C-alpha positions in Angstrom: -76.8 35.0 -58.3 -78.8 34.2 -61.4 -78.5 35.3 -65.0 -82.0 37.0 -64.8 -80.6 39.1 -61.9 -77.3 39.9 -63.8 -78.9 41.1 -67.1 -80.6 44.3 -66.0 -77.4 45.2 -64.1 -75.1 44.7 -67.2 -77.2 45.7 -70.3 -77.8 49.3 -69.1 -74.1 49.7 -68.2 -72.7 48.5 -71.4 -75.1 50.0 -74.0 -75.6 53.3 -72.1 -71.9 54.2 -72.3 -70.9 56.3 -75.3 -74.2 58.1 -75.5 -76.4 55.2 -76.4 -79.2 55.5 -73.9 -81.6 52.5 -73.5 -83.6 50.7 -71.0 -82.6 47.6 -69.1 -84.9 44.6 -70.2 -84.7 40.9 -70.4 -83.4 39.7 -73.8 -86.0 38.7 -76.5 -83.8 36.0 -77.7 -83.4 32.8 -75.8 -80.3 32.3 -73.6 -77.8 29.7 -74.9 -77.6 27.3 -72.2 -74.4 25.9 -70.8 -73.6 22.4 -71.8 -74.0 20.2 -68.8 -70.9 18.8 -67.3 -70.2 15.5 -65.6 -69.7 16.9 -62.1 -69.4 20.2 -60.3 -65.6 19.8 -60.3 -65.8 19.8 -64.1 -68.0 22.8 -64.1 -65.8 24.9 -62.2 -62.7 23.9 -64.2 -61.2 27.0 -65.8 -60.6 27.0 -69.6 -59.7 29.3 -72.4 -62.7 31.0 -74.0 -62.2 32.6 -77.6 -64.9 34.9 -78.8 -66.8 33.7 -81.7 -65.3 36.3 -83.9 -61.9 35.7 -82.6 -61.6 39.1 -81.1 -60.7 38.3 -77.6 -59.7 35.4 -75.2 -60.3 35.0 -71.5 -60.1 32.2 -69.0 -63.8 31.3 -67.9 -65.0 28.7 -65.2 -66.6 25.7 -67.1 -68.6 26.4 -70.0 -69.9 29.8 -70.0 -73.4 31.0 -71.0 -73.7 33.3 -74.1 -76.4 35.9 -74.4 -77.0 38.2 -77.5 -79.3 41.1 -77.0 -80.4 43.7 -79.7 -80.8 47.2 -78.3 -82.2 50.1 -80.2 -80.3 53.3 -79.8 -80.3 56.7 -81.5 -77.3 55.5 -83.4 -79.3 52.3 -84.7 -79.3 48.8 -83.4 -76.5 47.6 -81.4 -75.8 44.0 -80.7 -74.8 43.6 -76.9 -73.0 40.4 -76.4 -72.6 38.7 -73.0 -70.4 35.8 -71.9 -71.1 34.7 -68.2 -69.3 32.1 -66.2 -70.9 31.2 -62.8 -69.1 28.4 -60.7 -71.5 26.4 -58.7 -72.1 27.0 -55.0 -70.4 30.5 -55.4 -72.1 33.9 -55.3 -70.0 35.3 -58.1 -70.2 35.8 -61.8 -67.5 36.3 -64.3 -68.6 38.3 -67.2 -67.3 39.8 -70.5 -69.9 42.2 -72.1 -69.1 43.8 -75.3 -70.6 45.8 -78.2 -69.6 47.4 -81.4 -70.4 50.9 -82.3 -71.4 52.0 -85.7 -68.2 52.5 -87.8 -68.8 56.4 -88.1 -68.8 56.7 -84.2 -66.2 54.1 -83.6 -63.8 55.8 -85.7 -64.5 59.4 -84.5 -65.1 58.7 -80.7 -62.4 59.8 -78.2 -61.5 56.6 -76.2 -61.2 58.5 -72.9 -64.7 60.0 -73.4 -66.2 56.6 -74.1 -64.5 55.1 -71.0 -65.6 57.9 -68.8 -69.1 57.7 -70.1 -69.2 54.1 -69.5 -67.9 54.7 -65.9 -70.6 57.3 -65.0 -73.5 55.1 -66.4 -72.1 52.1 -64.6 -72.5 53.9 -61.4 -75.7 55.7 -62.2 -77.6 52.7 -63.5 -76.7 50.3 -60.7 -76.9 53.2 -58.0 -73.4 52.3 -56.9 -70.8 54.0 -55.0 -67.3 54.2 -56.5 -64.7 52.6 -54.3 -61.6 52.9 -56.7 -60.7 53.8 -60.1 -57.5 53.8 -62.3 -56.4 54.2 -66.0 -55.1 51.0 -67.5 -54.2 49.7 -71.1 -54.8 46.4 -72.7 -51.7 44.1 -73.4 -51.5 45.4 -76.8 -51.9 49.1 -75.8 -55.6 50.0 -76.1 -56.7 52.5 -73.5 -58.8 51.3 -70.6 -60.1 52.0 -67.1 -60.5 49.8 -64.0 -63.2 50.7 -61.5 -64.6 49.1 -58.5 -68.0 49.7 -57.0 -70.6 48.7 -54.5 -74.5 48.7 -55.1 -77.1 49.2 -52.3 -77.7 45.5 -52.2 -73.9 44.9 -51.3 -72.9 43.4 -54.6 -69.3 44.6 -55.6 -68.1 44.8 -59.1 -64.6 45.0 -60.4 -64.9 46.3 -63.9 -62.1 46.7 -66.5 -63.1 48.6 -69.5 -61.4 48.8 -72.9 -62.1 50.6 -76.1 -60.5 48.9 -79.0 -61.2 49.3 -82.8 -64.8 50.7 -82.3 -65.7 48.1 -79.7 -66.3 48.6 -76.0 -65.4 45.6 -73.7 -66.2 45.4 -70.0 -64.6 42.5 -68.1 -66.4 42.2 -64.8 -66.5 40.2 -61.6 -69.6 40.6 -59.7 -70.0 39.1 -56.2 -70.7 39.8 -52.4 -68.2 41.6 -50.0 -67.8 38.2 -48.3 -66.9 36.1 -51.5 -64.7 39.1 -52.7 -62.3 38.4 -49.8 -62.0 34.6 -50.5 -61.9 35.0 -54.3 -59.5 37.9 -54.6 -56.8 35.9 -56.3 -59.1 34.1 -58.7 -60.9 37.6 -59.5 -57.5 39.1 -60.4 -56.4 36.1 -62.5 -59.7 36.2 -64.4 -59.3 40.0 -65.3 -55.6 39.5 -66.1 -56.4 36.6 -68.4 -58.5 39.0 -70.8 -56.8 39.7 -74.1 -58.0 41.8 -76.9 -56.9 40.3 -80.2 -56.4 42.8 -83.1 -58.2 42.5 -86.4 -56.3 41.1 -89.2 
């Protein structure tokens, strides 16, 4: 599963939530390549990743690839940011995608409405069938939603979404049905490792 394959899948889902409808397209900016590691074992070693602005932490396999993509919406330009970890020889991607909404929208928006819109757009844009859903909260109390869905190509996504301080986070694992069974504990560990850090 390549980053080229993942981007259209992710970009529409993230930006389309919260009324910001856009098209999925490849980023205009170059991808930031992951640093080469000495061995495949080193590449798949899990490490704590801290967001450049310090607003979240998560465990990631190896050195993740980061992608920034500017999207034009009716609210103005929104910067979609992706952090993608892909262990070698596995059909799985561990992804954190996030975007800030303009201050006026971020302060007025109803968190449950943002999360419901994000869920609806995730299913619509990936043409997926919803398997499960439940309401959740981040470790420091921000509202969230966990959904699991499968697309026509058989790719299964577990997605935990949180709306915190004007930002939508989507913490996703995208894999095949076969890999999902063998990686169940690792997938849950990744999702559980995500922490929103409050602004100071």
